[in-house]
N, C-alpha and C positions, 0 to 999 in steps of 0.2 A: 584395565584396560581405559582408553581417553571417553568419557562422553563424546556425542557426536559435534557437538557445537566447540567443543576443545581444539578439534582439529582444523589444519589449517584446509583451504581452498584446496581439491587435487588436482595435479598437473596429468594429464592424457597425452598418449601419443600417436588415438586413432579417435575417430569419432564415433564408435560404434558403442564404447563405454556408456555414452552421453544419451545418443541417438536412437541407437538401438539398430534394428534391421528393418531392411521391407524399404517402403518409400518413404518414410520418415527422414531415415540415413540418406535415401538418396539426394532427397531433396537437402539437407545438409551438406553434401558432398557439393553440389550444385552451389550452395551461399557461399563456402569456405572457400572454393576454387573462383570463383567471381570475384570476392573479397579480397584475394591474393593478388590477381587479374589485375585487378583495379587501385589496389596500393600501390603497385610498380608503375602502374600508369601514372598515379596522381605524383607518386611523391620517388618514383627513379630508382626506391630499392624496396627487398620485399622487408614486411613485418619480422620484428624479433619474437611475438609470440601474440594469443589471442585469449579473451577471456569473453565468458558467455553468461548472460543470468539471466531466469526467466520473468515474465512475469506471474500473475498467480489471478488465484479468485476465492475470495474469501466466502466459506460456505457460510457462519453466521459468526457474530461478534463485531457489528457495524459500529464504528463510533466511539467504542471505547478502548481501544490500546493508549490513546493519549492519557487517558483516563486511571489506566495502573490496572486495568482489568485483562484476563485471558483473551484469546480468540483462535477461529478454528480455520486457517485456509489450508488452501493445496497451492502447488505450482503448477502451471499450466505448459505445455509445450513450446507456444511463443516466446521468446528469448530475445535478447539483445548480443551482438556481438561486435567486439572491439578490439580491433587491430591494432599495435601500436610499435612503433620504431623509436627506441630513445637514441637521441643524437651524440656522439661523443664530445668530449670534451673540447676538443681542436676545431668541430664545425659550429661558425664565427655564428650563426643566426641561432639568437635565442628566443624561439618563438615555437607556440604554441598551433599547430594547423590543423584542425579539426573537418573533417570532409565525411562526406554520406554516401552511400553506395546510390540510396534514390537521388536523383535530381530534385526534387520537391527541395531540398536544403542547400542553400549555399555553403560553403567552404566556411568556415569561424575562423579567424585567427586572436591571439590573445599571447599578451609576455609571458617570458617563461618567468612570471614574477609569483610565489608563493603566496603574498599578500594582498595582490590586488584585490578592489572592492568589485563588486558583481556589480553591472547600472541596470538596479529592476525599474527602471524605468523605460531600459528600451530591453524586449525578453527577447533572449534567442534561443535559438536550440542549444546552441552550445554551452551554455552556462550551466548544464547540467554536467557536462565536463569537470568545469571549472571547480563543479560542487565538491566532486569526487579528489581533483586534484588540491584543494586545499586544506582538504581534509587529513589526505595523506600527508602531507608538509606538516600540519599542524600535530599527526600522532606522530609522525619519526623523530618530530624534535620534543612531544613532550617523554617518548620512550628514550631519548638520545642517543638515536642511531644516526649513522652518519653516510649522507647517500650521497654527499659531495653536492657541490654547488648548482644551481637550478642550469639545466640543459631544454635545447629545442627539443620538443616530439611531435612527429606525426602519426596521426590516428584516422583513422576509417570506421565508420561504422554504419552496421547493418542490424537493422531490425524489424522482427514480426509483430510484434505486441501495438496492436491499434491505438494509437496515440487518442486521446481524452475518452477511453472506452470503459477507467474505473478495474484493468486490469493492470495500472501500477508499470505501465510503459515509461513514465520518469523514473521510477526506482530503480527498472531493468537494468536504465542506462547508467544511472548514477553509480550502480552495483556492479555493473561489468568495467566501469570506466576505473574504479576504486580499487580492483582486481586487475587489471589489467596495470595499472600503474606500480602496482607491490611487486607485479611476477616482474616487469620489466626493470626493474631497480632491485631484482633478488629479496625484499623484504617479505617472510613469512609468519601468519598473523592467524590466533585462533579465528575461526569463523567467526564464533559470537563477539570478539573484540571488531570486526568488520561491521557485523549488523546493526552494533551500538554506534558506530562511528558513521556508518553512512545513514544510519535515522539522525544523528545529530548535526548532519552537513546540509539535511534538505533546510536549516535554516539560511543556509545563505541564497538561498531561491526563494524564502519566504513563505514557506508553510509552517507550521508547526506540528511534522510528525510525533504520530506516536511509537512507532517501530516495528509494525505486524507487518509491513509489505517489505522491510529491509531483511526482516529473518527469516523472512521464506523463500526470499530469493538466494539466501547464500546457502540457508542450511536445511534445505527440501532433501525430502529423499523420494526416489520413485516409488513409486504404489503406495503412498502411505498421506494423509494429511495431516496437520501437526497442528496439536494442540500449543500454543505457545504462553508462556509464563515470561512478566518481563520481571527487572529490578530482581536478581540477575536476569539476563533472557537466556531461558533455556526451552525445549523441545520437548514434547513425546509424541511418539506415533499413534497414528488413528487411523486402525484397518478398517476403511469404509465396506458397509453390510455387501456382500455378492448379489446381486440380481439389479442393480442401480445403477445409474451413469450420471454425471452432472453434463445438463446442457448447456453451455454462455450463449447468450445472445444479446448482441448489441443493438440499443435503443434507437442510434445512428443521433442522439443527441449528445454532443460533446461535453466529457464535464472538464473545464480546465481550471483545474485546481490552483494551481499558481495563479494565474491570470482573477479569480473570481474571490480568493481566498476571505479578504476583507468582507466580502457579504456572508460566504457559506463558511468555508471549512474554520478559517480562525475566530469566526464568531462563533462556531459551535464551542470551539475551545475556550473562547473567553464565558459565555454563559455557563460554563459547566463551572469554571474555577469560581464564577458567582455564586452560584449556586450551591457549591462547596464552602462557600467564606459563609454566604448567610445562614446555612444548617448551622456551621459550626456556634456561630456567635447565638442564635435561637438554643440550642443546644449546651448552653454555656459557657463556652469559651469568651475570653474576652475579645474585643473587635482586633487588637495590635496584635495579640496572640493567634487569633483565625488567619489574620493577614499575612504573618510573616512565616506560618508553618503550614496553612494547607494550601495545596497546590492543586489537589486531584479530587475528585468526589470519594474514592475507593480510601484516602485519608480522613475522609468522616465516618464511612460506613460503621466501624465500629458503635461510634455515638450512636447513628441513626439506629444501630442494632439493638443495642441496649435500651433506647427509649425506647421501640417494639416491643420488645421481652417485657416492659413493667406492662404491658397493654393487651398480652396474650398473642404478640406477633415476633416472628423472626425476620418480618419483610422489612428491608430499609426503605421501601416505599412508603410504609406507614407514616414514617416519621415525614417523606418529602408531603405527604398529603397533609398531615399537621400543619405544617410549618410556612410551607413554599404556596401562594396562593397561586391557583392559576390565571387569573391576570396579570398580564405583563407587566413587568417594573421599568420603570424610568432610570435614569442615572439618577436623578435627584432621589427614587424612593433606597432605591439603594446604599446610598452615599448616608442616609440617616440611620440606615442599621449599623452601616460598619464604623461612619463616623469619620470618614477619609474618602477623598475626591478620586473618583476612578482612576484619574490618569496619573495619578501617586501609587496608588496599588500595583500598575502595569507600567510605570516608568521605565522599568530596564528592558522593556520588548517594544520594539517598533513597529514589531506587525500585530501586539495588542493594540496598540495606540494608533493604531489607522482601524480598526476593527472600531473605536470607540468614537474617530471621526464621523463613521459609516455608521454606527445603528441610531437607531430611535425609540429600540424598548429590549425588553431582554427577556424571553421567557424562560424562566430559573427551572419551575416546576415539571413541564412540559420535558426539558434537557436531562434533566434529575429523575424521572422516571423512568427514561427510555435507557440511561445506562445502565441504572441497577437492575431492571428487569432482561435484557440483554444479555448481562453479565450472567446470570441466574442459566438464561437459555444456553449460555456456550457451553457450560455444565452439564445443564439436561442432555445434549446432543452428543458428551462425550461419552454420560452414562449410559445414554440408548445402546450405542453400538458397541457397548462392552456389556451389554446386559445377557439374561435368558430367555430373552424373546426371541420368535421367530423373524426370520429373514424379513417375511411379510409385516408384519408387526412392527421392526424398526425402521423400515422404509417408512412406513406410514407416520410412526411418530415423528421422526425427523424430517415430514414433509411440511409437519403442523407446527412442528418450533420454528421452521425457514418461512410461513405464513404469519405467525405470530409476529416475528421479526421484521418483514417486511410492513406489515402495520404498524409496528412502534416506530419507525424509520421514515414511514410517510405520514404519520399523524401527530405524533411526539415530536418528533426530533425533524420531521420537516426537510427532508433531501433526497425526495424525489422531485418528479415532474409530470406532465401528461403524456410523453412518449412512456417513459417506463410503466406507470398505470397500467397504459394499455398493453404493451408486453408484456406485464404479469397476467393481465387477465385472461389475455390471448395462450398462455401458456395453460394457463389451471384447468381452460375450457378445453384443451386436446390432451389430457391426460395427465399433465404435473402433477404429482403427489407434493409439492412444496415447488414456491417461485419467488425470490426476491431480487429485489435490488443489490449489488453489490458493489463495494469500492465505496468512495467518499459520497456518491451519489450525483443529485443534480445533471444527471444525464448519463451516460455510460453505459452499463452493461447488466442483465439479468441473470441471474442462475437458477434455472431448473431441474429438480430432483426428480427424474422420469425412470422407468421399469426399464431396462437395457433393452429388452425383446423387442422395446415399440421405439428404441430412441431416434431410427433411420425415417419412419414416418411421421414422429414427432416434428423431429427439423424439417421436413417438406411441408405440412399442415402450417407451421411457422411462415416458411415461405411464401405460402398462399394467402394466409391472412393478415402477415404484417410486412411483409417485406416488398410484394408483389408489387402494390402500389408505389410503396418508393423507388422500386427499379421502373415502373412504367413514368413516375416524375423525372426520372435521372440522378434522382441523390444518390445510388450507386449503380455499377454497374454488374450485370446477374454473373460474370465470372468472376465478379471479387465476392459472392455470399459465404463463401467457404471462409472470409475471413472476419467474418461478420456473425456467422453464429455455427459452433460446432461443439460436438461431445467429448467430452475432456474426463481423462483419468490422472492422477498425481504423480507430477512431473519431477526431475531432480533440480537440487539447485546449482549452484553457482561451479563452476568450471573453468583451469585454464586448461591449454593446448599448445605442442610444442610438435613442429613439425619437422 
């Protein structure tokens, strides 16, 4: 029997296969009815097919997927649905029209040209669809598949993943767009290939993604979190302990990953690469060999562990403490070690060159220490879930790991912000066993582990102690509070619908 990731994205003819029963199904029926009506209103014809892909919350393993390490997210019920109609070749207009059910977003139009460049200087929401569009055509070309000449497309989008929340609204959009395109053109692809494809295509929007968000959005299973390994992408089901639930709470500080990439997200990717290269050189590799071979901290973990073992330890952080100083490095400091200009090392990556232009210093010790310690916490989390501990002790241990993760993200990786720190403290003060920022950080959401018996009271306490003052100031509307704080169980991954 084929592994889950080897199977194609499933096609369903009814909504309850994905949305279950009760209120969630009723809400989904309203959304799809509205989507169909609005599609006909905007484009005068119904869509051919629908695709949905969920957002996600990462339970543990932050900023380590792009360093080659395993992560442990789960899909949430909030998703992005893309309705699409493929024009026939006789229709004259070769244009991609991308509309949204929300009046907040204007219609975007693009030429039906797979090789078009995305204008990064003028960020538009439709760019995320074009990421999937370009990736789709690159894929079919690489596989030698004939999908005919480019034709016009009508696209309508409905998303319930809050933007800038750290819950992967952009990934849900890119993934649902790519799945919709494959469905419209009749291309069947294993889930793991779509996950890799949608990860790679985020380069078109200027972020150096690690693959976690795409993997869980495409491959999630209802009822399970997933341990995701990379190179190659594969998933392992993780059954979370009974008696606990995860509450997701938005800090209301938006995390605009693509917009702030050079100073935040991509900056950390560059710092980690530099830390890995410097460690490799300090541990005996020739500078030119390190520059050409070492891409991530996982590439030098073996060297770090070998050094640690000679000194009575097996922890790669031992080598970090020995060879990377805590004081920040300048570009000149690093170039003395690498014997090469940083602009030369990153010459093939325009997004990394943007980082070099913006950065004044590089904190190599702190970034490497976070990555290696966080990678250990992911496996400790999975081992705890499958251990013989009582459910009570399991929940306590998982909460402790989440708290340690947040401390590392905040202090070593510096990807928190005042609003996240305040919200984490409110969560812990109201009975959360563990609470941590989730997603890229610099805004977005907190995930808190709480006993299921108190989740309703916990959410009420968050409303009173964190959200009420924001409601009073008009930052959010009281009626929208359910969008910003909710309990979540693991949901299913991408799907196609034909009615």
